[in-house]
C-alpha positions as CSV (number, residue, x, y, z in Angstrom):
1,X,-5.8,-1.6,5.6
2,X,-4.3,-3.7,2.9
3,X,-4.8,-0.9,0.4
4,X,-3.2,1.6,2.7
5,X,-0.2,-0.7,3.5
6,X,0.4,-1.4,-0.2
7,X,0.0,2.2,-1.1
8,X,2.6,3.3,1.5
9,X,5.0,0.6,0.3
10,X,4.6,1.5,-3.3
11,X,5.0,5.2,-2.6
12,X,8.2,4.6,-0.6
13,X,9.7,2.5,-3.3
14,X,8.6,4.7,-6.2
15,X,9.9,7.9,-4.5
16,X,13.3,6.3,-4.2
17,X,13.3,5.0,-7.8
18,X,12.3,8.5,-9.1
19,X,14.9,10.3,-7.0
20,X,17.7,7.9,-7.9
21,X,20.2,6.1,-5.7
22,X,22.5,8.9,-4.4
23,X,24.3,6.7,-1.9
24,X,24.6,3.4,0.0
25,X,21.8,4.3,2.3
26,X,19.3,4.7,-0.6
27,X,20.4,1.4,-2.0
28,X,20.0,-0.4,1.4
29,X,16.6,1.2,1.9
30,X,15.5,0.2,-1.6
31,X,16.6,-3.4,-1.1
32,X,14.6,-3.6,2.1
33,X,11.5,-2.0,0.5
34,X,11.8,-4.5,-2.4
35,X,12.0,-7.4,0.1
36,X,8.9,-6.1,1.9
37,X,7.0,-5.5,-1.3
38,X,7.7,-9.1,-2.4
39,X,6.8,-10.5,1.1
40,X,3.5,-8.6,1.0
41,X,2.7,-9.9,-2.5
42,X,2.6,-6.4,-4.1
43,X,5.4,-7.4,-6.6
44,X,6.4,-10.9,-7.8
45,X,9.2,-12.6,-5.8
46,X,11.3,-12.7,-8.9
47,X,11.2,-8.9,-9.1
48,X,12.0,-8.8,-5.4
49,X,15.1,-10.9,-6.0
50,X,16.3,-8.6,-8.9
51,X,18.7,-5.7,-8.2
52,X,16.7,-2.8,-6.8
53,X,18.2,-0.3,-9.2
54,X,17.1,-2.2,-12.3
55,X,14.3,-1.5,-14.8
56,X,12.4,-4.6,-13.6
57,X,11.5,-3.1,-10.3
58,X,10.7,0.3,-11.8
59,X,8.3,-1.4,-14.2
60,X,6.7,-3.4,-11.5
61,X,6.1,-0.4,-9.3
62,X,4.4,1.8,-12.0
63,X,2.3,-1.2,-13.1
64,X,1.3,-2.4,-9.6
65,X,-2.4,-1.7,-10.3
66,X,-2.5,-3.7,-13.5
67,X,-5.4,-6.2,-13.8
68,X,-4.8,-9.3,-11.8
69,X,-2.1,-7.7,-9.5
70,X,-2.7,-7.6,-5.8
71,X,-3.5,-3.9,-5.6
72,X,-6.2,-4.2,-8.4
73,X,-7.6,-7.3,-6.6
74,X,-7.7,-5.3,-3.3
75,X,-9.7,-2.5,-4.9
76,X,-12.1,-5.0,-6.4
77,X,-12.5,-6.7,-3.0
78,X,-13.2,-3.3,-1.4
79,X,-15.9,-2.6,-4.0
80,X,-17.5,-6.0,-3.3
81,X,-17.2,-5.7,0.5
82,X,-18.6,-2.2,0.5
83,X,-21.6,-3.4,-1.6
84,X,-22.2,-6.3,0.7
85,X,-21.9,-4.2,3.9
86,X,-24.1,-1.4,2.6
87,X,-26.6,-1.8,5.4
88,X,-23.8,-1.0,8.0
89,X,-23.0,2.4,6.4
90,X,-24.6,5.7,7.0
91,X,-25.8,7.5,3.8
92,X,-22.9,9.9,4.1
93,X,-20.4,7.1,4.4
94,X,-21.9,5.2,1.5
95,X,-21.6,8.3,-0.8
96,X,-18.1,8.9,0.4
97,X,-17.0,5.4,-0.2
98,X,-18.5,5.4,-3.7
99,X,-17.0,8.7,-4.6
100,X,-13.5,8.0,-3.2
101,X,-13.1,4.5,-4.7
102,X,-14.6,5.6,-8.0
103,X,-12.2,8.5,-8.2
104,X,-9.2,6.2,-7.6
105,X,-10.4,3.7,-10.1
106,X,-11.0,6.5,-12.7
107,X,-7.4,7.7,-12.3
108,X,-5.7,4.3,-12.5
109,X,-5.4,4.3,-16.4
110,X,-4.1,7.9,-16.3
111,X,-1.4,7.0,-13.7
112,X,-0.3,3.5,-14.8
113,X,3.1,3.5,-16.5
114,X,4.0,7.0,-15.4
115,X,6.0,7.3,-12.2
116,X,5.1,10.9,-11.4
117,X,1.4,10.3,-11.9
118,X,1.6,7.1,-9.9
119,X,3.2,9.0,-7.0
120,X,0.3,11.5,-7.1
121,X,-2.2,8.6,-7.2
122,X,-0.5,6.9,-4.3
123,X,-0.6,10.1,-2.2
124,X,-4.3,10.3,-2.9
125,X,-4.7,6.6,-2.1
126,X,-3.2,7.0,1.4
127,X,-5.5,10.0,2.0
128,X,-8.5,7.9,0.8
129,X,-7.5,5.1,3.1
130,X,-7.3,7.5,6.0
131,X,-10.7,9.0,5.1
132,X,-12.3,5.6,4.9
133,X,-10.8,4.5,8.2
134,X,-12.0,7.7,9.8
135,X,-15.5,7.3,8.4
136,X,-15.7,3.7,9.6
137,X,-14.5,4.8,13.0
138,X,-17.1,7.6,13.3
139,X,-20.1,6.6,11.2
140,X,-20.6,2.8,11.4
141,X,-23.1,1.1,13.7
142,X,-21.2,-0.3,16.7
143,X,-22.4,-3.9,16.5
144,X,-20.8,-7.3,16.0
145,X,-20.0,-6.4,12.3
146,X,-18.1,-3.3,13.4
147,X,-16.1,-5.4,15.9
148,X,-15.3,-7.9,13.2
149,X,-14.1,-5.1,10.9
150,X,-12.0,-3.6,13.8
151,X,-10.5,-7.0,14.5
152,X,-9.6,-7.5,10.8
153,X,-8.1,-4.0,10.7
154,X,-5.9,-4.8,13.6
155,X,-4.8,-8.2,12.3
156,X,-3.9,-6.7,8.9
157,X,-1.9,-4.0,10.5
158,X,0.0,-6.6,12.7
159,X,0.7,-8.8,9.7
160,X,2.0,-5.8,7.7
161,X,4.2,-4.6,10.6
162,X,5.6,-8.1,11.0
163,X,6.4,-8.3,7.3
164,X,8.1,-4.9,7.4
165,X,10.2,-5.9,10.4
166,X,11.2,-9.2,8.7
167,X,12.2,-7.4,5.5
168,X,14.1,-4.8,7.4
169,X,15.9,-7.1,9.8
170,X,17.6,-8.9,6.8
171,X,19.6,-5.7,6.3
172,X,23.4,-6.1,7.0
173,X,24.3,-4.9,10.5
174,X,26.3,-1.8,9.5
175,X,23.2,-0.4,7.8
176,X,20.7,-0.9,10.6
177,X,20.1,2.8,11.2
178,X,18.9,3.1,7.6
179,X,16.7,0.1,8.0
180,X,15.2,1.3,11.2
181,X,14.5,4.7,9.7
182,X,12.7,2.9,6.9
183,X,10.6,0.8,9.3
184,X,9.5,4.0,11.0
185,X,8.5,5.5,7.7
186,X,6.5,2.5,6.6
187,X,4.8,1.8,9.9
């Protein structure tokens, strides 16, 4: 869930950076995305406080998977958790998890630093997250471990939505329509 949320946020921000700021709405949306990215820990708070049309934000977005950054830590945690929960996975799910996560990790060096490649990677990341969620929903043993996983999934989603709403509600009142559009896109 955390990987999916971060991927969606990064993709929304990077799409806007790549396409440029055509008008006030783009600037308002980018400022809100930047606040949410900082709130979620995907970028540093100092980057979140910088102007959203600056190079500092662009650099942070295309290097979000650098070693030690939240997105890299999230992938590492997924690798560890998948290995520790191996007995809860079906053979098909285990193969799928290994393949999908391995493919993402293999493409990180290729994508880091290049906005277009990073957008392709983020599109794949969102698809991988959906595939893993679907596999967990359909192929895991329904025991206490699955209930714990489901509870964690729901808590992570609730925390993410609260952070998005907090970041969006700071938008000045005349631009609320843009902010609400963004909230729907991210959630």
